[in-house]
PLY file of the C-alpha trace (Angstrom):
ply
format ascii 1.0
element vertex 108
property float x
property float y
property float z
element edge 107
property int vertex1
property int vertex2
end_header
-13.68 -87.97 -170.50
-10.57 -86.22 -172.36
-10.54 -82.40 -172.65
-8.88 -81.66 -175.65
-9.86 -78.02 -175.63
-8.63 -77.56 -172.12
-5.46 -79.42 -172.70
-4.87 -77.17 -175.64
-5.64 -73.89 -173.42
-3.01 -75.00 -171.15
-0.46 -76.22 -173.67
-0.60 -72.90 -175.51
-0.21 -70.97 -172.10
2.82 -73.05 -171.19
4.72 -72.76 -174.44
3.73 -68.92 -174.37
5.60 -68.61 -170.66
2.62 -67.74 -168.93
1.10 -68.87 -165.49
-2.75 -69.21 -165.24
-2.82 -65.81 -163.48
-0.77 -64.15 -166.41
-3.21 -65.06 -169.01
-5.98 -64.41 -166.94
-4.71 -60.75 -166.72
-4.20 -60.33 -170.32
-7.50 -61.47 -171.18
-9.35 -59.97 -168.39
-10.41 -62.92 -166.33
-9.88 -64.04 -163.20
-7.15 -67.00 -162.49
-9.95 -69.52 -161.46
-11.50 -69.22 -164.75
-8.44 -70.33 -166.53
-8.14 -72.95 -164.36
-11.82 -74.25 -164.91
-10.99 -73.89 -168.78
-8.32 -76.29 -168.54
-9.59 -78.72 -166.10
-12.85 -79.04 -168.69
-15.46 -77.63 -165.70
-16.17 -74.46 -167.52
-17.46 -73.82 -171.07
-15.20 -72.01 -173.50
-16.86 -70.03 -176.32
-15.18 -69.04 -179.48
-14.79 -65.19 -178.59
-12.72 -66.42 -175.26
-10.63 -68.98 -177.43
-9.83 -66.17 -179.76
-8.63 -63.90 -177.05
-6.56 -66.70 -175.63
-4.98 -67.49 -179.26
-4.31 -63.93 -179.24
-2.56 -63.82 -176.19
-0.65 -67.00 -176.60
0.25 -66.28 -180.17
-1.48 -69.46 -181.52
-3.64 -69.58 -184.56
-7.25 -70.21 -183.80
-6.93 -73.74 -185.37
-4.77 -74.93 -183.04
-7.66 -74.77 -180.31
-10.41 -75.71 -182.61
-8.99 -78.56 -185.21
-9.66 -82.05 -184.20
-6.32 -84.10 -183.52
-5.94 -86.99 -186.14
-6.00 -90.08 -184.70
-3.00 -92.53 -185.74
-4.39 -95.56 -187.67
-3.91 -98.84 -186.33
-1.72 -101.30 -187.71
-4.05 -103.38 -189.20
-5.22 -100.47 -191.29
-1.82 -99.56 -192.49
-1.46 -103.28 -193.80
-4.69 -103.26 -195.44
-3.89 -99.81 -197.25
-0.47 -101.18 -198.28
-1.18 -104.12 -200.71
1.56 -103.43 -203.22
3.42 -107.03 -202.54
0.39 -109.06 -203.19
-0.57 -110.41 -206.39
-3.64 -109.42 -207.90
-5.67 -112.54 -207.25
-4.75 -111.92 -203.71
-6.19 -108.36 -203.56
-9.49 -109.68 -205.30
-10.17 -112.33 -202.48
-9.43 -109.49 -199.72
-11.74 -107.35 -201.68
-14.25 -109.96 -201.89
-13.84 -111.02 -197.96
-14.39 -107.17 -197.20
-17.56 -107.19 -199.38
-18.93 -110.02 -197.51
-18.05 -108.46 -194.20
-20.21 -105.30 -195.15
-22.93 -107.25 -196.32
-23.08 -109.27 -193.17
-23.11 -105.87 -191.17
-25.97 -104.59 -193.02
-28.12 -107.58 -192.64
-27.35 -107.50 -188.99
-28.36 -103.88 -188.49
-31.57 -104.24 -190.81
0 1
1 2
2 3
3 4
4 5
5 6
6 7
7 8
8 9
9 10
10 11
11 12
12 13
13 14
14 15
15 16
16 17
17 18
18 19
19 20
20 21
21 22
22 23
23 24
24 25
25 26
26 27
27 28
28 29
29 30
30 31
31 32
32 33
33 34
34 35
35 36
36 37
37 38
38 39
39 40
40 41
41 42
42 43
43 44
44 45
45 46
46 47
47 48
48 49
49 50
50 51
51 52
52 53
53 54
54 55
55 56
56 57
57 58
58 59
59 60
60 61
61 62
62 63
63 64
64 65
65 66
66 67
67 68
68 69
69 70
70 71
71 72
72 73
73 74
74 75
75 76
76 77
77 78
78 79
79 80
80 81
81 82
82 83
83 84
84 85
85 86
86 87
87 88
88 89
89 90
90 91
91 92
92 93
93 94
94 95
95 96
96 97
97 98
98 99
99 100
100 101
101 102
102 103
103 104
104 105
105 106
106 107
């Protein structure tokens, strides 16, 4: 399991030039608590994220916004249909409709 929040806490700490013990002292925690946060072994509540954000000079959004997952190549190709004729686009659209209809029937 990926520990995005822990990775972000660690990244912010390192960018700020802190060791775990430094960050712990600044926010009033034990070094082990920082280690457990970074390793995903401890839940981190919003008030703690705010403390870490302030200490590392990062916006709160750095810690709580989801990272965008890059689109795969097929999705990029589908979105860029500028080099196709209108008739080709209609065929692709019809095919997509059939796929969606089949999926709905399979789940019904």
